VMD Tcl script that builds the backbone (N, CA, C; Angstrom):
set m [mol new atoms 519]
animate dup $m
set s [atomselect $m all]
$s set {name element resname resid chain x y z} {
  {N N MET 1 A -2.731 -3.393 -1.853}
  {CA C MET 1 A -1.994 -2.910 -0.709}
  {C C MET 1 A -2.923 -2.032 0.071}
  {N N LEU 2 A -2.645 -0.764 0.150}
  {CA C LEU 2 A -3.417 0.133 0.993}
  {C C LEU 2 A -4.770 0.433 0.408}
  {N N VAL 3 A -4.943 0.164 -0.865}
  {CA C VAL 3 A -6.248 0.332 -1.466}
  {C C VAL 3 A -7.248 -0.567 -0.764}
  {N N SER 4 A -6.751 -1.642 -0.148}
  {CA C SER 4 A -7.637 -2.534 0.579}
  {C C SER 4 A -8.367 -1.793 1.690}
  {N N LEU 5 A -7.750 -0.788 2.273}
  {CA C LEU 5 A -8.410 -0.032 3.332}
  {C C LEU 5 A -9.602 0.740 2.795}
  {N N ALA 6 A -9.544 1.156 1.552}
  {CA C ALA 6 A -10.632 1.920 0.965}
  {C C ALA 6 A -11.814 1.038 0.609}
  {N N ALA 7 A -11.627 -0.261 0.616}
  {CA C ALA 7 A -12.671 -1.182 0.195}
  {C C ALA 7 A -13.128 -2.045 1.352}
  {N N LEU 8 A -13.594 -1.429 2.406}
  {CA C LEU 8 A -13.960 -2.174 3.595}
  {C C LEU 8 A -15.394 -2.672 3.584}
  {N N THR 9 A -16.144 -2.386 2.539}
  {CA C THR 9 A -17.518 -2.851 2.518}
  {C C THR 9 A -17.542 -4.364 2.438}
  {N N GLY 10 A -18.584 -4.947 2.955}
  {CA C GLY 10 A -18.695 -6.399 2.939}
  {C C GLY 10 A -18.000 -7.043 4.120}
  {N N CYS 11 A -17.717 -6.284 5.178}
  {CA C CYS 11 A -17.060 -6.839 6.355}
  {C C CYS 11 A -18.093 -7.538 7.226}
  {N N THR 12 A -17.672 -8.612 7.877}
  {CA C THR 12 A -18.506 -9.288 8.846}
  {C C THR 12 A -17.721 -9.451 10.120}
  {N N ALA 13 A -18.408 -9.488 11.228}
  {CA C ALA 13 A -17.721 -9.567 12.510}
  {C C ALA 13 A -17.324 -10.996 12.831}
  {N N GLU 14 A -16.155 -11.141 13.425}
  {CA C GLU 14 A -15.683 -12.404 13.977}
  {C C GLU 14 A -15.132 -12.089 15.344}
  {N N SER 15 A -15.012 -13.074 16.181}
  {CA C SER 15 A -14.480 -12.803 17.504}
  {C C SER 15 A -13.031 -12.383 17.405}
  {N N PRO 16 A -12.618 -11.403 18.209}
  {CA C PRO 16 A -11.252 -10.896 18.122}
  {C C PRO 16 A -10.255 -11.911 18.657}
  {N N THR 17 A -9.042 -11.796 18.164}
  {CA C THR 17 A -7.955 -12.640 18.635}
  {C C THR 17 A -6.855 -11.754 19.148}
  {N N ALA 18 A -5.893 -12.329 19.814}
  {CA C ALA 18 A -4.792 -11.544 20.367}
  {C C ALA 18 A -4.031 -10.857 19.247}
  {N N PRO 19 A -3.781 -9.547 19.370}
  {CA C PRO 19 A -3.102 -8.817 18.304}
  {C C PRO 19 A -1.616 -9.172 18.217}
  {N N THR 20 A -1.179 -9.270 16.987}
  {CA C THR 20 A 0.247 -9.431 16.718}
  {C C THR 20 A 0.570 -8.580 15.513}
  {N N ARG 21 A 1.783 -8.140 15.388}
  {CA C ARG 21 A 2.193 -7.324 14.252}
  {C C ARG 21 A 3.516 -7.873 13.737}
  {N N PRO 22 A 3.440 -8.727 12.684}
  {CA C PRO 22 A 4.688 -9.263 12.160}
  {C C PRO 22 A 5.488 -8.186 11.439}
  {N N ALA 23 A 6.766 -8.352 11.437}
  {CA C ALA 23 A 7.625 -7.417 10.715}
  {C C ALA 23 A 7.416 -7.620 9.228}
  {N N ALA 24 A 7.198 -6.535 8.512}
  {CA C ALA 24 A 6.971 -6.623 7.074}
  {C C ALA 24 A 8.288 -6.513 6.330}
  {N N THR 25 A 8.433 -7.374 5.349}
  {CA C THR 25 A 9.607 -7.318 4.504}
  {C C THR 25 A 9.141 -7.433 3.066}
  {N N PRO 26 A 9.145 -6.321 2.310}
  {CA C PRO 26 A 8.718 -6.412 0.923}
  {C C PRO 26 A 9.676 -7.310 0.141}
  {N N THR 27 A 9.117 -8.013 -0.815}
  {CA C THR 27 A 9.951 -8.851 -1.671}
  {C C THR 27 A 9.864 -8.333 -3.088}
  {N N TYR 28 A 10.900 -8.560 -3.835}
  {CA C TYR 28 A 10.968 -8.077 -5.209}
  {C C TYR 28 A 11.329 -9.245 -6.113}
  {N N HIS 29 A 10.452 -9.502 -7.071}
  {CA C HIS 29 A 10.690 -10.580 -8.021}
  {C C HIS 29 A 10.380 -10.054 -9.419}
  {N N PRO 30 A 11.252 -9.226 -9.969}
  {CA C PRO 30 A 10.941 -8.644 -11.273}
  {C C PRO 30 A 10.819 -9.692 -12.365}
  {N N ALA 31 A 9.675 -9.681 -13.045}
  {CA C ALA 31 A 9.497 -10.554 -14.195}
  {C C ALA 31 A 10.248 -9.973 -15.389}
  {N N THR 32 A 10.300 -8.648 -15.443}
  {CA C THR 32 A 11.041 -7.956 -16.498}
  {C C THR 32 A 11.949 -6.948 -15.813}
  {N N PRO 33 A 13.094 -7.388 -15.328}
  {CA C PRO 33 A 13.933 -6.495 -14.537}
  {C C PRO 33 A 14.407 -5.283 -15.323}
  {N N ALA 34 A 14.477 -4.179 -14.609}
  {CA C ALA 34 A 14.999 -2.958 -15.208}
  {C C ALA 34 A 16.514 -3.011 -15.124}
  {N N PRO 35 A 17.182 -2.317 -16.012}
  {CA C PRO 35 A 18.637 -2.270 -15.912}
  {C C PRO 35 A 19.053 -1.707 -14.558}
  {N N ALA 36 A 20.078 -2.257 -13.967}
  {CA C ALA 36 A 20.528 -1.817 -12.648}
  {C C ALA 36 A 20.886 -0.343 -12.648}
  {N N SER 37 A 21.242 0.192 -13.796}
  {CA C SER 37 A 21.625 1.596 -13.871}
  {C C SER 37 A 20.421 2.532 -13.958}
  {N N ASP 38 A 19.221 2.001 -13.990}
  {CA C ASP 38 A 18.042 2.843 -14.107}
  {C C ASP 38 A 17.687 3.405 -12.729}
  {N N ALA 39 A 18.267 4.524 -12.397}
  {CA C ALA 39 A 18.107 5.135 -11.078}
  {C C ALA 39 A 16.654 5.505 -10.788}
  {N N ASP 40 A 15.905 5.905 -11.796}
  {CA C ASP 40 A 14.505 6.267 -11.578}
  {C C ASP 40 A 13.698 5.066 -11.097}
  {N N VAL 41 A 13.896 3.910 -11.727}
  {CA C VAL 41 A 13.170 2.712 -11.333}
  {C C VAL 41 A 13.566 2.299 -9.922}
  {N N GLU 42 A 14.834 2.339 -9.636}
  {CA C GLU 42 A 15.297 1.994 -8.287}
  {C C GLU 42 A 14.708 2.948 -7.250}
  {N N ALA 43 A 14.663 4.228 -7.568}
  {CA C ALA 43 A 14.096 5.205 -6.638}
  {C C ALA 43 A 12.595 4.984 -6.459}
  {N N ALA 44 A 11.902 4.625 -7.542}
  {CA C ALA 44 A 10.462 4.370 -7.459}
  {C C ALA 44 A 10.178 3.152 -6.582}
  {N N VAL 45 A 10.948 2.098 -6.748}
  {CA C VAL 45 A 10.765 0.895 -5.919}
  {C C VAL 45 A 11.046 1.224 -4.455}
  {N N ALA 46 A 12.083 1.994 -4.203}
  {CA C ALA 46 A 12.407 2.393 -2.824}
  {C C ALA 46 A 11.283 3.239 -2.232}
  {N N ALA 47 A 10.712 4.146 -3.027}
  {CA C ALA 47 A 9.611 4.985 -2.538}
  {C C ALA 47 A 8.390 4.131 -2.210}
  {N N LEU 48 A 8.077 3.159 -3.058}
  {CA C LEU 48 A 6.945 2.271 -2.787}
  {C C LEU 48 A 7.212 1.433 -1.538}
  {N N SER 49 A 8.434 1.005 -1.364}
  {CA C SER 49 A 8.806 0.245 -0.171}
  {C C SER 49 A 8.641 1.093 1.097}
  {N N ASN 50 A 9.087 2.343 1.047}
  {CA C ASN 50 A 8.943 3.253 2.192}
  {C C ASN 50 A 7.472 3.510 2.506}
  {N N TYR 51 A 6.677 3.698 1.468}
  {CA C TYR 51 A 5.243 3.934 1.603}
  {C C TYR 51 A 4.572 2.730 2.270}
  {N N THR 52 A 4.912 1.543 1.790}
  {CA C THR 52 A 4.336 0.315 2.330}
  {C C THR 52 A 4.757 0.124 3.781}
  {N N ASP 53 A 6.030 0.340 4.060}
  {CA C ASP 53 A 6.536 0.192 5.424}
  {C C ASP 53 A 5.832 1.171 6.371}
  {N N ALA 54 A 5.658 2.398 5.928}
  {CA C ALA 54 A 4.980 3.394 6.768}
  {C C ALA 54 A 3.533 2.993 7.035}
  {N N SER 55 A 2.865 2.450 6.026}
  {CA C SER 55 A 1.476 2.022 6.239}
  {C C SER 55 A 1.406 0.862 7.222}
  {N N ASN 56 A 2.410 0.007 7.197}
  {CA C ASN 56 A 2.437 -1.140 8.103}
  {C C ASN 56 A 2.766 -0.745 9.536}
  {N N HIS 57 A 3.307 0.440 9.725}
  {CA C HIS 57 A 3.728 0.856 11.061}
  {C C HIS 57 A 2.971 2.074 11.587}
  {N N ILE 58 A 1.770 2.294 11.090}
  {CA C ILE 58 A 0.951 3.380 11.627}
  {C C ILE 58 A 0.596 3.051 13.065}
  {N N ASP 59 A 0.767 4.029 13.920}
  {CA C ASP 59 A 0.350 3.906 15.321}
  {C C ASP 59 A -1.070 4.462 15.395}
  {N N TRP 60 A -2.037 3.581 15.550}
  {CA C TRP 60 A -3.437 3.974 15.502}
  {C C TRP 60 A -3.884 4.748 16.735}
  {N N THR 61 A -2.955 5.031 17.639}
  {CA C THR 61 A -3.273 5.877 18.793}
  {C C THR 61 A -2.635 7.255 18.653}
  {N N ASP 62 A -1.909 7.476 17.561}
  {CA C ASP 62 A -1.153 8.722 17.391}
  {C C ASP 62 A -1.356 9.266 15.976}
  {N N ALA 63 A -2.131 10.331 15.868}
  {CA C ALA 63 A -2.436 10.917 14.562}
  {C C ALA 63 A -1.189 11.387 13.818}
  {N N SER 64 A -0.112 11.707 14.543}
  {CA C SER 64 A 1.099 12.169 13.847}
  {C C SER 64 A 1.711 11.072 12.984}
  {N N SER 65 A 1.455 9.801 13.319}
  {CA C SER 65 A 1.979 8.733 12.470}
  {C C SER 65 A 1.255 8.710 11.127}
  {N N LEU 66 A 0.017 9.207 11.102}
  {CA C LEU 66 A -0.691 9.329 9.827}
  {C C LEU 66 A -0.018 10.380 8.951}
  {N N GLU 67 A 0.387 11.487 9.553}
  {CA C GLU 67 A 1.040 12.546 8.774}
  {C C GLU 67 A 2.357 12.042 8.157}
  {N N ALA 68 A 3.098 11.260 8.912}
  {CA C ALA 68 A 4.338 10.692 8.377}
  {C C ALA 68 A 4.033 9.799 7.178}
  {N N PHE 69 A 2.958 9.031 7.256}
  {CA C PHE 69 A 2.541 8.183 6.140}
  {C C PHE 69 A 2.082 9.035 4.956}
  {N N TYR 70 A 1.241 10.035 5.209}
  {CA C TYR 70 A 0.737 10.888 4.132}
  {C C TYR 70 A 1.869 11.563 3.366}
  {N N SER 71 A 2.974 11.845 4.015}
  {CA C SER 71 A 4.067 12.555 3.355}
  {C C SER 71 A 4.730 11.719 2.258}
  {N N LEU 72 A 4.397 10.435 2.168}
  {CA C LEU 72 A 5.024 9.556 1.182}
  {C C LEU 72 A 4.179 9.376 -0.075}
  {N N SER 73 A 3.045 10.080 -0.135}
  {CA C SER 73 A 2.205 10.009 -1.329}
  {C C SER 73 A 1.879 11.423 -1.798}
  {N N THR 74 A 1.341 11.486 -3.001}
  {CA C THR 74 A 0.979 12.762 -3.606}
  {C C THR 74 A -0.221 12.530 -4.520}
  {N N GLY 75 A -0.826 13.590 -4.993}
  {CA C GLY 75 A -1.897 13.484 -5.988}
  {C C GLY 75 A -3.080 12.649 -5.535}
  {N N ASN 76 A -3.598 11.828 -6.476}
  {CA C ASN 76 A -4.772 11.006 -6.202}
  {C C ASN 76 A -4.574 10.084 -5.007}
  {N N GLN 77 A -3.381 9.494 -4.896}
  {CA C GLN 77 A -3.158 8.550 -3.798}
  {C C GLN 77 A -3.162 9.267 -2.456}
  {N N ASN 78 A -2.600 10.457 -2.400}
  {CA C ASN 78 A -2.587 11.200 -1.149}
  {C C ASN 78 A -4.012 11.546 -0.727}
  {N N GLN 79 A -4.834 11.969 -1.685}
  {CA C GLN 79 A -6.223 12.292 -1.371}
  {C C GLN 79 A -6.965 11.061 -0.854}
  {N N ALA 80 A -6.784 9.922 -1.522}
  {CA C ALA 80 A -7.445 8.682 -1.097}
  {C C ALA 80 A -6.953 8.239 0.279}
  {N N ASP 81 A -5.647 8.327 0.504}
  {CA C ASP 81 A -5.090 7.943 1.802}
  {C C ASP 81 A -5.654 8.818 2.915}
  {N N ARG 82 A -5.663 10.122 2.700}
  {CA C ARG 82 A -6.153 11.036 3.733}
  {C C ARG 82 A -7.627 10.774 4.056}
  {N N ARG 83 A -8.410 10.554 3.032}
  {CA C ARG 83 A -9.834 10.307 3.233}
  {C C ARG 83 A -10.029 8.983 3.997}
  {N N THR 84 A -9.438 7.920 3.511}
  {CA C THR 84 A -9.654 6.597 4.093}
  {C C THR 84 A -9.069 6.470 5.486}
  {N N TYR 85 A -7.808 6.808 5.643}
  {CA C TYR 85 A -7.155 6.637 6.932}
  {C C TYR 85 A -7.716 7.577 7.986}
  {N N SER 86 A -8.088 8.792 7.605}
  {CA C SER 86 A -8.698 9.719 8.567}
  {C C SER 86 A -10.021 9.171 9.073}
  {N N GLU 87 A -10.827 8.626 8.154}
  {CA C GLU 87 A -12.102 8.042 8.559}
  {C C GLU 87 A -11.891 6.864 9.506}
  {N N LEU 88 A -10.944 5.997 9.189}
  {CA C LEU 88 A -10.665 4.849 10.058}
  {C C LEU 88 A -10.168 5.304 11.428}
  {N N PHE 89 A -9.262 6.266 11.426}
  {CA C PHE 89 A -8.698 6.766 12.688}
  {C C PHE 89 A -9.790 7.385 13.553}
  {N N GLU 90 A -10.608 8.245 12.952}
  {CA C GLU 90 A -11.665 8.916 13.703}
  {C C GLU 90 A -12.711 7.936 14.230}
  {N N ALA 91 A -12.921 6.841 13.509}
  {CA C ALA 91 A -13.900 5.834 13.938}
  {C C ALA 91 A -13.307 4.861 14.952}
  {N N GLY 92 A -12.013 5.002 15.236}
  {CA C GLY 92 A -11.382 4.143 16.228}
  {C C GLY 92 A -10.930 2.790 15.709}
  {N N TRP 93 A -10.898 2.657 14.394}
  {CA C TRP 93 A -10.443 1.394 13.808}
  {C C TRP 93 A -8.925 1.304 13.915}
  {N N ARG 94 A -8.423 0.096 13.741}
  {CA C ARG 94 A -6.982 -0.133 13.687}
  {C C ARG 94 A -6.707 -1.345 12.819}
  {N N THR 95 A -5.491 -1.453 12.392}
  {CA C THR 95 A -5.080 -2.615 11.615}
  {C C THR 95 A -3.961 -3.332 12.357}
  {N N GLU 96 A -3.814 -4.579 12.019}
  {CA C GLU 96 A -2.702 -5.382 12.508}
  {C C GLU 96 A -2.216 -6.213 11.342}
  {N N GLY 97 A -0.958 -6.581 11.422}
  {CA C GLY 97 A -0.382 -7.358 10.341}
  {C C GLY 97 A 0.309 -6.447 9.354}
  {N N ALA 98 A 0.573 -6.979 8.208}
  {CA C ALA 98 A 1.361 -6.215 7.245}
  {C C ALA 98 A 0.933 -6.494 5.817}
  {N N VAL 99 A 1.051 -5.465 5.013}
  {CA C VAL 99 A 0.892 -5.564 3.570}
  {C C VAL 99 A 2.279 -5.812 2.999}
  {N N GLN 100 A 2.380 -6.685 2.025}
  {CA C GLN 100 A 3.646 -6.908 1.346}
  {C C GLN 100 A 3.406 -6.801 -0.151}
  {N N PHE 101 A 4.443 -6.384 -0.872}
  {CA C PHE 101 A 4.290 -6.290 -2.315}
  {C C PHE 101 A 5.484 -6.929 -3.009}
  {N N SER 102 A 5.232 -7.312 -4.244}
  {CA C SER 102 A 6.284 -7.801 -5.124}
  {C C SER 102 A 6.165 -7.041 -6.432}
  {N N VAL 103 A 7.260 -6.535 -6.929}
  {CA C VAL 103 A 7.269 -5.893 -8.237}
  {C C VAL 103 A 7.375 -7.006 -9.277}
  {N N VAL 104 A 6.399 -7.072 -10.168}
  {CA C VAL 104 A 6.402 -8.120 -11.189}
  {C C VAL 104 A 6.642 -7.576 -12.587}
  {N N GLY 105 A 6.760 -6.275 -12.712}
  {CA C GLY 105 A 7.022 -5.682 -14.009}
  {C C GLY 105 A 7.106 -4.174 -13.921}
  {N N ILE 106 A 7.625 -3.615 -14.963}
  {CA C ILE 106 A 7.778 -2.171 -15.052}
  {C C ILE 106 A 7.233 -1.747 -16.405}
  {N N SER 107 A 6.407 -0.728 -16.396}
  {CA C SER 107 A 5.831 -0.259 -17.645}
  {C C SER 107 A 6.941 0.136 -18.608}
  {N N PRO 108 A 6.885 -0.369 -19.835}
  {CA C PRO 108 A 7.928 -0.027 -20.794}
  {C C PRO 108 A 7.917 1.442 -21.194}
  {N N ASP 109 A 6.817 2.127 -20.918}
  {CA C ASP 109 A 6.740 3.541 -21.295}
  {C C ASP 109 A 6.968 4.473 -20.114}
  {N N HIS 110 A 7.699 3.973 -19.083}
  {CA C HIS 110 A 7.959 4.904 -17.986}
  {C C HIS 110 A 8.800 6.055 -18.524}
  {N N ARG 111 A 8.607 7.187 -17.943}
  {CA C ARG 111 A 9.280 8.382 -18.455}
  {C C ARG 111 A 10.030 9.076 -17.340}
  {N N ASP 112 A 10.793 10.038 -17.727}
  {CA C ASP 112 A 11.565 10.808 -16.760}
  {C C ASP 112 A 10.621 11.383 -15.698}
  {N N GLN 113 A 10.975 11.220 -14.436}
  {CA C GLN 113 A 10.228 11.752 -13.303}
  {C C GLN 113 A 8.959 10.973 -12.955}
  {N N GLN 114 A 8.673 9.853 -13.670}
  {CA C GLN 114 A 7.498 9.036 -13.350}
  {C C GLN 114 A 7.755 7.599 -13.777}
  {N N VAL 115 A 7.460 6.663 -12.880}
  {CA C VAL 115 A 7.641 5.248 -13.165}
  {C C VAL 115 A 6.364 4.517 -12.765}
  {N N SER 116 A 5.906 3.631 -13.639}
  {CA C SER 116 A 4.754 2.790 -13.323}
  {C C SER 116 A 5.257 1.374 -13.063}
  {N N LEU 117 A 4.988 0.893 -11.855}
  {CA C LEU 117 A 5.414 -0.437 -11.445}
  {C C LEU 117 A 4.204 -1.364 -11.412}
  {N N PHE 118 A 4.345 -2.546 -11.983}
  {CA C PHE 118 A 3.299 -3.556 -11.880}
  {C C PHE 118 A 3.607 -4.351 -10.616}
  {N N VAL 119 A 2.667 -4.358 -9.682}
  {CA C VAL 119 A 2.925 -4.990 -8.394}
  {C C VAL 119 A 1.804 -5.960 -8.019}
  {N N CYS 120 A 2.200 -6.940 -7.230}
  {CA C CYS 120 A 1.254 -7.834 -6.578}
  {C C CYS 120 A 1.264 -7.431 -5.116}
  {N N VAL 121 A 0.096 -7.164 -4.593}
  {CA C VAL 121 A -0.036 -6.696 -3.219}
  {C C VAL 121 A -0.697 -7.804 -2.410}
  {N N ASP 122 A 0.020 -8.297 -1.428}
  {CA C ASP 122 A -0.479 -9.374 -0.575}
  {C C ASP 122 A -0.999 -8.776 0.726}
  {N N VAL 123 A -2.312 -8.875 0.930}
  {CA C VAL 123 A -2.942 -8.364 2.145}
  {C C VAL 123 A -3.425 -9.503 3.040}
  {N N SER 124 A -2.940 -10.709 2.789}
  {CA C SER 124 A -3.420 -11.878 3.527}
  {C C SER 124 A -3.108 -11.807 5.016}
  {N N ASN 125 A -2.086 -11.053 5.413}
  {CA C ASN 125 A -1.739 -10.931 6.831}
  {C C ASN 125 A -2.284 -9.657 7.468}
  {N N LEU 126 A -3.065 -8.879 6.719}
  {CA C LEU 126 A -3.615 -7.629 7.231}
  {C C LEU 126 A -4.990 -7.891 7.828}
  {N N ARG 127 A -5.182 -7.436 9.050}
  {CA C ARG 127 A -6.450 -7.618 9.740}
  {C C ARG 127 A -6.970 -6.263 10.199}
  {N N PHE 128 A -8.299 -6.114 10.178}
  {CA C PHE 128 A -8.956 -4.873 10.579}
  {C C PHE 128 A -9.774 -5.112 11.833}
  {N N PHE 129 A -9.731 -4.141 12.750}
  {CA C PHE 129 A -10.514 -4.210 13.972}
  {C C PHE 129 A -11.263 -2.897 14.126}
  {N N ASP 130 A -12.556 -3.001 14.434}
  {CA C ASP 130 A -13.338 -1.777 14.658}
  {C C ASP 130 A -13.067 -1.244 16.061}
  {N N ALA 131 A -13.744 -0.176 16.428}
  {CA C ALA 131 A -13.486 0.490 17.709}
  {C C ALA 131 A -13.754 -0.411 18.914}
  {N N SER 132 A -14.621 -1.401 18.760}
  {CA C SER 132 A -14.919 -2.306 19.873}
  {C C SER 132 A -13.901 -3.443 19.979}
  {N N GLY 133 A -12.985 -3.520 18.995}
  {CA C GLY 133 A -11.998 -4.592 19.000}
  {C C GLY 133 A -12.432 -5.816 18.221}
  {N N THR 134 A -13.577 -5.729 17.563}
  {CA C THR 134 A -14.088 -6.845 16.778}
  {C C THR 134 A -13.404 -6.865 15.415}
  {N N GLU 135 A -12.870 -8.020 15.068}
  {CA C GLU 135 A -12.207 -8.136 13.764}
  {C C GLU 135 A -13.253 -8.071 12.663}
  {N N GLN 136 A -12.944 -7.311 11.644}
  {CA C GLN 136 A -13.808 -7.170 10.482}
  {C C GLN 136 A -13.141 -7.892 9.310}
  {N N VAL 137 A -13.888 -8.756 8.660}
  {CA C VAL 137 A -13.319 -9.609 7.625}
  {C C VAL 137 A -13.951 -9.288 6.279}
  {N N ARG 138 A -13.103 -9.066 5.306}
  {CA C ARG 138 A -13.579 -8.884 3.930}
  {C C ARG 138 A -13.843 -10.256 3.347}
  {N N THR 139 A -15.045 -10.477 2.914}
  {CA C THR 139 A -15.400 -11.798 2.409}
  {C C THR 139 A -15.383 -11.893 0.896}
  {N N SER 140 A -15.216 -10.780 0.211}
  {CA C SER 140 A -15.410 -10.809 -1.239}
  {C C SER 140 A -14.178 -10.445 -2.053}
  {N N SER 141 A -13.000 -10.516 -1.490}
  {CA C SER 141 A -11.859 -10.125 -2.307}
  {C C SER 141 A -10.692 -11.088 -2.119}
  {N N SER 142 A -9.839 -11.098 -3.100}
  {CA C SER 142 A -8.654 -11.940 -3.085}
  {C C SER 142 A -7.612 -11.361 -2.140}
  {N N PRO 143 A -6.843 -12.210 -1.475}
  {CA C PRO 143 A -5.789 -11.702 -0.592}
  {C C PRO 143 A -4.576 -11.155 -1.360}
  {N N VAL 144 A -4.501 -11.438 -2.651}
  {CA C VAL 144 A -3.413 -10.904 -3.475}
  {C C VAL 144 A -4.044 -10.107 -4.602}
  {N N ARG 145 A -3.626 -8.861 -4.725}
  {CA C ARG 145 A -4.237 -7.958 -5.697}
  {C C ARG 145 A -3.219 -7.453 -6.691}
  {N N GLU 146 A -3.645 -7.320 -7.926}
  {CA C GLU 146 A -2.794 -6.788 -8.988}
  {C C GLU 146 A -3.011 -5.285 -9.073}
  {N N ARG 147 A -1.924 -4.533 -8.955}
  {CA C ARG 147 A -2.013 -3.077 -8.968}
  {C C ARG 147 A -0.915 -2.484 -9.850}
  {N N THR 148 A -1.169 -1.280 -10.294}
  {CA C THR 148 A -0.135 -0.465 -10.914}
  {C C THR 148 A 0.137 0.673 -9.950}
  {N N ALA 149 A 1.372 0.772 -9.525}
  {CA C ALA 149 A 1.793 1.856 -8.640}
  {C C ALA 149 A 2.510 2.892 -9.486}
  {N N VAL 150 A 1.960 4.076 -9.547}
  {CA C VAL 150 A 2.600 5.171 -10.272}
  {C C VAL 150 A 3.362 5.984 -9.236}
  {N N VAL 151 A 4.660 6.115 -9.458}
  {CA C VAL 151 A 5.527 6.821 -8.524}
  {C C VAL 151 A 6.155 7.988 -9.273}
  {N N VAL 152 A 6.076 9.170 -8.677}
  {CA C VAL 152 A 6.563 10.375 -9.355}
  {C C VAL 152 A 7.661 11.051 -8.537}
  {N N HIS 153 A 8.497 11.753 -9.258}
  {CA C HIS 153 A 9.566 12.537 -8.641}
  {C C HIS 153 A 9.031 13.955 -8.498}
  {N N ASP 154 A 8.697 14.327 -7.262}
  {CA C ASP 154 A 8.116 15.646 -7.007}
  {C C ASP 154 A 9.166 16.750 -7.134}
  {N N PRO 155 A 8.723 17.984 -7.349}
  {CA C PRO 155 A 9.661 19.103 -7.468}
  {C C PRO 155 A 10.569 19.278 -6.253}
  {N N ASP 156 A 10.142 18.773 -5.080}
  {CA C ASP 156 A 10.996 18.906 -3.896}
  {C C ASP 156 A 12.115 17.866 -3.861}
  {N N GLY 157 A 12.196 17.028 -4.905}
  {CA C GLY 157 A 13.272 16.044 -5.006}
  {C C GLY 157 A 12.932 14.678 -4.446}
  {N N GLN 158 A 11.732 14.513 -3.878}
  {CA C GLN 158 A 11.327 13.232 -3.298}
  {C C GLN 158 A 10.489 12.422 -4.287}
  {N N TRP 159 A 10.673 11.118 -4.243}
  {CA C TRP 159 A 9.820 10.206 -5.002}
  {C C TRP 159 A 8.647 9.820 -4.106}
  {N N ARG 160 A 7.413 9.909 -4.666}
  {CA C ARG 160 A 6.203 9.610 -3.905}
  {C C ARG 160 A 5.225 8.804 -4.762}
  {N N VAL 161 A 4.412 8.002 -4.091}
  {CA C VAL 161 A 3.369 7.235 -4.768}
  {C C VAL 161 A 2.245 8.195 -5.117}
  {N N SER 162 A 1.909 8.293 -6.406}
  {CA C SER 162 A 0.850 9.217 -6.812}
  {C C SER 162 A -0.441 8.497 -7.182}
  {N N ASP 163 A -0.360 7.212 -7.441}
  {CA C ASP 163 A -1.552 6.445 -7.765}
  {C C ASP 163 A -1.276 4.970 -7.517}
  {N N LEU 164 A -2.281 4.283 -7.073}
  {CA C LEU 164 A -2.212 2.845 -6.865}
  {C C LEU 164 A -3.551 2.310 -7.336}
  {N N VAL 165 A -3.575 1.800 -8.570}
  {CA C VAL 165 A -4.838 1.436 -9.206}
  {C C VAL 165 A -4.854 -0.036 -9.595}
  {N N ARG 166 A -6.059 -0.567 -9.671}
  {CA C ARG 166 A -6.243 -1.956 -10.079}
  {C C ARG 166 A -5.646 -2.156 -11.461}
  {N N ARG 167 A -4.968 -3.271 -11.625}
  {CA C ARG 167 A -4.335 -3.591 -12.907}
  {C C ARG 167 A -4.955 -4.857 -13.467}
  {N N GLU 168 A -5.305 -4.775 -14.691}
  {CA C GLU 168 A -5.751 -5.931 -15.453}
  {C C GLU 168 A -4.689 -6.106 -16.509}
  {N N GLY 169 A -3.794 -7.037 -16.300}
  {CA C GLY 169 A -2.688 -7.089 -17.236}
  {C C GLY 169 A -2.190 -8.465 -17.556}
  {N N SER 170 A -1.115 -8.471 -18.272}
  {CA C SER 170 A -0.539 -9.719 -18.745}
  {C C SER 170 A 0.436 -10.325 -17.739}
  {N N THR 171 A 0.713 -9.634 -16.662}
  {CA C THR 171 A 1.628 -10.151 -15.639}
  {C C THR 171 A 0.798 -10.469 -14.393}
  {N N PRO 172 A 0.265 -11.690 -14.320}
  {CA C PRO 172 A -0.599 -12.017 -13.181}
  {C C PRO 172 A 0.202 -12.235 -11.899}
  {N N CYS 173 A -0.494 -12.111 -10.814}
  {CA C CYS 173 A 0.132 -12.349 -9.508}
  {C C CYS 173 A 0.067 -13.833 -9.164}
}
mol reanalyze $m
mol bondsrecalc $m
mol representation Tube
mol addrep $m
C-alpha cells in the first residue's frame, strides 16, 4: 500500500498521460474471518480503510491534506509516512490512482488494543508523477504486495495504523 511510496528507487521516465483518479473501494475477503462480535478487529479494519482512503485522496497542492492523513497513523508508520510524503510533497511529486487492500487473515495472537491484519495491497492503479509531470514507473516490484498491518488503539480512543511491514507468510495474495 503506502509503503510503495517509500520504495521509489528504480523509477524510469515514461511520457505522461492524462490524469485520472478512480474512486477507491477497499475489498475484504477474509481467509480466516474473525467473529463478528470481535469489535477490536472490526475497528482495526475500519482504521486501515480510513488510512487507505485518506492516502488515496491526498491533495498534492495542499499540505493540510497531509496532516489529515498523518493523523491516521502512529509510531513507526507515522514516522515513515511523514518522512516519505513530506519529501514527495516538497519535491513537487504527486500520485494518481488508488491503493486498494484486501484483508486475507488476522493474526491469531492479536491482543487487546492491538490487531495484526494480514493484507494484500494492490498498487496496480497507483501512478507517480515527478514535478515536471513525467510519470515515474517502478520496474522491479509486484503490483500486489503482502503486508502485515499493525493497528493499535491509542490512549485518545482512536485506532491507528502503527506499522505496515512486508509479510512472508502462509496466506499469499
